[in-house]
Backbone bond lengths (Angstrom), bond angles and torsions (degrees), N, CA, C in turn:
res aa  C-N    CA-C-N  psi(-1)  N-CA   C-N-CA  omega(-1)  CA-C   N-CA-C  phi
1 M - - - 1.446 - - 1.529 107.90 -
2 T 1.295 117.96 135.33 1.458 122.67 -179.62 1.521 109.22 -109.30
3 I 1.326 115.52 136.75 1.464 121.85 179.87 1.524 107.59 -125.66
4 D 1.324 117.00 138.22 1.455 120.16 177.10 1.511 109.26 -88.94
5 I 1.320 116.28 119.75 1.447 124.43 167.28 1.515 102.58 -125.54
6 P 1.319 120.70 -171.02 1.454 116.76 -177.64 1.541 113.15 -46.54
7 I 1.312 117.00 -33.09 1.463 122.56 174.88 1.520 106.01 -129.37
8 R 1.335 119.22 146.57 1.467 120.58 -178.88 1.525 110.18 -61.46
9 A 1.322 116.39 141.42 1.464 121.71 -179.48 1.512 109.04 -135.46
10 I 1.299 116.92 158.03 1.457 122.65 176.52 1.520 107.74 -122.29
11 I 1.350 117.01 128.61 1.460 120.89 178.83 1.521 108.70 -80.44
12 I 1.316 116.09 127.88 1.461 121.82 175.10 1.523 106.20 -131.51
13 E 1.321 116.46 104.78 1.456 123.46 -175.95 1.518 109.20 51.88
14 K 1.371 117.99 -117.63 1.462 119.65 -177.28 1.520 112.37 -102.19
15 S 1.311 117.73 11.00 1.458 119.06 178.00 1.520 109.43 -125.72
16 W 1.300 116.31 160.74 1.453 122.46 178.79 1.517 107.36 -115.45
17 V 1.303 115.43 151.43 1.458 119.79 172.67 1.520 106.16 -107.72
18 L 1.307 115.68 120.03 1.459 121.45 -177.10 1.523 107.26 -129.99
19 M 1.323 116.27 114.02 1.464 121.30 -178.01 1.528 110.04 50.96
20 G 1.330 116.84 42.75 1.454 121.64 176.61 1.511 114.93 79.35
21 K 1.328 118.37 5.80 1.461 121.63 -177.08 1.522 108.88 -117.26
22 N 1.335 117.37 129.46 1.464 120.93 177.16 1.524 109.66 -71.40
23 I 1.319 115.71 135.08 1.463 121.63 179.59 1.515 108.02 -126.85
24 N 1.302 116.18 130.00 1.451 122.22 178.28 1.528 108.62 -66.89
25 K 1.335 116.97 121.67 1.463 121.63 -178.40 1.522 111.26 -61.05
26 E 1.335 117.33 -35.72 1.467 120.03 179.25 1.524 110.61 -62.65
27 L 1.337 117.14 -40.76 1.463 120.09 177.33 1.522 110.91 -64.60
28 L 1.311 116.12 -41.58 1.458 120.35 179.18 1.529 110.83 -64.32
29 D 1.335 117.05 -40.64 1.467 121.07 177.05 1.526 110.92 -64.03
30 E 1.338 116.61 -41.15 1.466 121.02 178.48 1.525 110.10 -63.61
31 H 1.320 116.71 -40.69 1.463 121.64 177.83 1.528 110.23 -61.48
32 T 1.325 116.61 -45.52 1.462 121.58 179.46 1.524 110.71 -61.87
33 K 1.323 116.71 -44.49 1.465 121.64 -179.82 1.528 110.77 -60.75
34 K 1.320 116.84 -48.06 1.461 120.49 -178.59 1.528 111.31 -67.54
35 S 1.314 117.14 -34.72 1.466 120.35 177.78 1.525 110.80 -64.95
36 R 1.324 116.43 -40.10 1.470 120.01 177.32 1.529 110.90 -66.17
37 E 1.344 116.56 -39.24 1.466 120.16 176.60 1.524 109.75 -61.27
38 L 1.325 116.20 -40.57 1.456 121.02 179.73 1.530 111.02 -62.54
39 I 1.304 117.07 -40.57 1.471 121.38 177.15 1.526 110.19 -63.29
40 D 1.337 117.06 -43.79 1.464 120.67 178.45 1.523 111.14 -62.23
41 L 1.336 116.57 -39.46 1.464 120.03 178.06 1.527 111.18 -65.62
42 A 1.308 117.00 -37.36 1.468 120.38 178.18 1.529 110.46 -63.92
43 K 1.329 116.34 -39.40 1.470 120.15 176.74 1.523 110.65 -64.25
44 A 1.340 116.35 -43.54 1.467 120.74 178.51 1.523 110.14 -63.06
45 E 1.315 115.71 -38.85 1.458 121.35 179.32 1.531 110.75 -60.39
46 L 1.314 116.94 -45.26 1.467 120.57 179.10 1.524 111.72 -62.78
47 E 1.323 115.68 -40.15 1.465 119.67 179.09 1.529 110.84 -64.67
48 L 1.331 116.57 -41.29 1.462 120.47 179.17 1.526 111.11 -66.21
49 I 1.314 116.84 -37.13 1.465 120.21 177.23 1.524 109.39 -63.25
50 D 1.328 116.52 -44.75 1.463 120.76 179.34 1.524 111.70 -60.28
51 N 1.337 116.18 -35.74 1.467 120.66 -177.77 1.526 113.00 -93.50
52 K 1.333 116.62 3.40 1.465 122.92 178.28 1.534 112.61 56.42
53 Q 1.325 116.83 38.93 1.467 122.07 177.72 1.529 108.25 -96.83
54 L 1.334 115.77 81.87 1.455 121.17 -169.28 1.527 114.16 -70.96
55 I 1.325 118.62 -34.62 1.468 120.58 179.68 1.522 110.04 -65.22
56 E 1.324 116.83 -47.86 1.468 120.88 177.99 1.527 110.65 -64.35
57 L 1.314 116.10 -36.61 1.460 120.94 179.00 1.528 110.34 -60.25
58 E 1.319 116.92 -43.26 1.465 120.77 179.43 1.527 111.08 -63.34
59 K 1.331 117.07 -39.33 1.470 120.75 177.88 1.528 110.98 -63.35
60 V 1.321 116.37 -43.78 1.465 120.98 179.18 1.523 109.88 -62.76
61 R 1.315 116.70 -41.02 1.471 119.94 -179.26 1.527 111.34 -65.19
62 E 1.338 117.47 -36.84 1.465 120.72 177.37 1.529 110.90 -63.46
63 V 1.334 116.37 -43.55 1.468 120.70 178.70 1.527 109.67 -64.86
64 K 1.323 115.88 -39.73 1.459 121.00 -179.96 1.528 111.62 -61.42
65 I 1.317 116.47 -43.53 1.468 121.05 179.62 1.522 110.46 -62.45
66 K 1.331 116.44 -44.49 1.465 120.82 179.21 1.532 110.28 -61.59
67 L 1.316 116.35 -43.71 1.463 121.63 -179.51 1.533 110.83 -64.66
68 Q 1.320 117.18 -40.65 1.462 120.66 178.13 1.529 110.77 -62.28
69 Q 1.335 116.79 -38.55 1.460 120.43 177.92 1.526 110.80 -65.31
70 E 1.341 116.70 -41.48 1.462 120.80 178.68 1.531 110.78 -63.79
71 I 1.321 116.65 -41.65 1.464 121.23 178.56 1.529 110.20 -62.71
72 T 1.319 116.85 -42.43 1.463 120.90 178.75 1.522 111.11 -60.46
73 E 1.333 117.10 -41.78 1.464 120.88 178.47 1.531 111.21 -63.97
74 I 1.320 116.71 -41.76 1.469 120.53 178.34 1.527 109.81 -63.92
75 E 1.332 116.76 -42.01 1.463 120.39 179.74 1.525 111.33 -61.84
76 K 1.332 116.97 -35.99 1.468 120.00 177.34 1.522 110.69 -62.06
77 E 1.331 116.64 -38.75 1.462 120.56 179.38 1.527 111.37 -72.44
78 I 1.323 116.45 -37.73 1.464 120.71 -177.36 1.524 110.75 -72.25
79 F 1.300 116.59 -48.18 1.461 120.17 -172.79 1.502 110.27 -106.40
């Protein structure tokens, strides 16, 4: 079965083959989950900026930074 992600991949049991490299599907799922959380945080951040809620904005930005670091670590393992 072929699935379109940024690059075509083939599912083989619990790993993916991407450009000739096996990728753990669980890691890829975790990356996707955290990326979606990051998008949601960015939306919340914009709303807080619009409402001038600076204390909450700072909290969201701290969570965002932590999430970006986690995503970077996952990407190192995947690619």
